[in-house]
C-alpha positions as CSV (number, residue, x, y, z in Angstrom):
1,P,-29.5,-23.2,-19.0
2,Y,-29.3,-25.4,-15.9
3,I,-32.2,-27.2,-14.2
4,S,-31.7,-29.1,-11.0
5,D,-31.9,-32.9,-11.1
6,K,-34.8,-32.8,-8.5
7,L,-36.8,-30.3,-10.6
8,A,-36.2,-32.3,-13.8
9,S,-37.3,-35.5,-12.0
10,A,-40.4,-33.8,-10.6
11,L,-41.4,-32.4,-14.0
12,L,-40.7,-35.8,-15.7
13,S,-42.9,-37.5,-13.1
14,L,-45.7,-35.0,-13.6
15,A,-45.6,-35.4,-17.4
16,A,-45.5,-39.2,-17.1
17,A,-48.5,-39.1,-14.7
18,A,-50.5,-36.9,-17.1
19,Q,-49.6,-39.2,-20.0
20,L,-50.6,-42.3,-18.1
21,Q,-53.9,-40.7,-17.1
22,E,-54.8,-39.4,-20.6
23,F,-53.8,-42.3,-22.8
24,R,-55.4,-45.4,-21.3
25,K,-57.2,-46.8,-24.3
26,L,-56.4,-47.5,-27.9
27,H,-59.4,-48.3,-30.0
28,A,-61.5,-49.1,-26.9
29,G,-58.8,-51.6,-25.7
30,P,-56.4,-51.2,-22.8
31,F,-53.2,-49.4,-23.6
32,T,-50.3,-48.1,-21.4
33,S,-48.1,-45.7,-23.4
34,L,-45.5,-45.6,-20.7
35,M,-44.7,-49.3,-20.8
36,M,-42.6,-49.9,-23.9
37,T,-41.7,-53.5,-22.9
38,G,-45.4,-54.2,-22.6
39,N,-46.0,-52.7,-26.0
40,L,-43.1,-54.9,-27.4
41,R,-44.8,-58.0,-25.9
42,T,-48.1,-57.0,-27.4
43,L,-46.4,-56.5,-30.8
44,G,-44.9,-60.0,-30.5
45,E,-48.2,-61.6,-29.4
46,T,-50.3,-59.9,-32.1
47,T,-47.6,-60.6,-34.8
48,W,-48.0,-64.3,-34.0
49,D,-51.8,-64.2,-33.8
50,A,-52.2,-62.1,-37.0
51,F,-49.7,-63.9,-39.2
52,I,-49.8,-67.4,-38.0
53,H,-53.5,-67.7,-36.9
54,H,-54.8,-65.1,-39.4
55,D,-56.7,-63.3,-36.6
56,Q,-58.2,-60.0,-38.0
57,K,-58.6,-58.4,-34.6
58,A,-54.9,-59.2,-33.8
59,S,-53.9,-57.8,-37.2
60,A,-55.5,-54.5,-36.4
61,K,-53.9,-54.3,-33.0
62,F,-50.6,-55.3,-34.5
63,K,-50.8,-52.4,-36.9
64,D,-51.7,-49.9,-34.2
65,T,-48.9,-51.1,-31.9
66,A,-46.3,-51.2,-34.7
67,I,-47.2,-47.6,-35.6
68,I,-46.8,-46.5,-32.0
69,I,-43.4,-48.2,-31.6
70,F,-42.2,-47.0,-35.0
71,S,-43.3,-43.4,-34.1
72,F,-41.4,-43.7,-30.8
73,V,-38.2,-44.9,-32.5
74,C,-38.5,-42.1,-35.2
75,G,-39.1,-39.5,-32.5
76,A,-36.1,-40.6,-30.4
77,T,-33.9,-40.8,-33.4
78,L,-34.9,-37.3,-34.7
79,N,-34.5,-35.8,-31.2
80,S,-31.0,-37.2,-30.9
81,L,-30.0,-35.9,-34.3
82,F,-31.6,-32.4,-33.7
83,A,-29.9,-32.3,-30.2
84,N,-26.5,-32.4,-31.9
85,V,-27.5,-29.4,-34.1
86,L,-30.0,-27.4,-31.9
87,G,-28.9,-28.3,-28.4
88,F,-31.3,-27.1,-25.8
89,A,-33.7,-25.7,-28.4
90,T,-34.5,-29.3,-29.4
91,I,-37.2,-29.4,-26.7
92,I,-39.0,-26.5,-28.3
93,L,-39.0,-28.3,-31.7
94,S,-40.3,-31.5,-30.0
95,A,-43.1,-29.6,-28.4
96,V,-44.1,-28.0,-31.7
97,I,-44.1,-31.4,-33.4
98,L,-46.3,-32.8,-30.6
99,L,-48.8,-30.1,-31.2
100,I,-49.7,-31.5,-34.6
101,P,-51.4,-34.7,-33.3
102,L,-53.0,-32.6,-30.6
103,F,-54.7,-30.4,-33.2
104,I,-55.6,-33.4,-35.3
105,L,-57.2,-35.2,-32.4
106,H,-59.0,-32.0,-31.4
107,F,-60.5,-31.5,-34.9
108,I,-61.5,-35.2,-35.1
109,K,-63.3,-34.9,-31.8
110,E,-65.2,-31.9,-32.9
111,K,-66.4,-33.6,-36.1
112,H,-67.9,-36.5,-34.1
């Protein structure tokens, strides 16, 4: 199936805008999920503060940021591997996998 570059760009922009709007905080602190370079900077800063200065708050933020970056790397790697096997259907698999945390977050919200 073919999708025009303009339509693909528009859909990607819409998804990015929705992601930017929905995921603005991580444990009550500011977070921008679209800015991987900022997350890498945060990882470096919190690594220093956690392991050199033994800051507990920085340690918690380090763990959260490391999990996010690790998840991104795993997702990108799996998508590239599945793309070789599944081709265009990889997007469906990705969507199904992303539904798992959506349901988890939904059930956690209901309990509180």
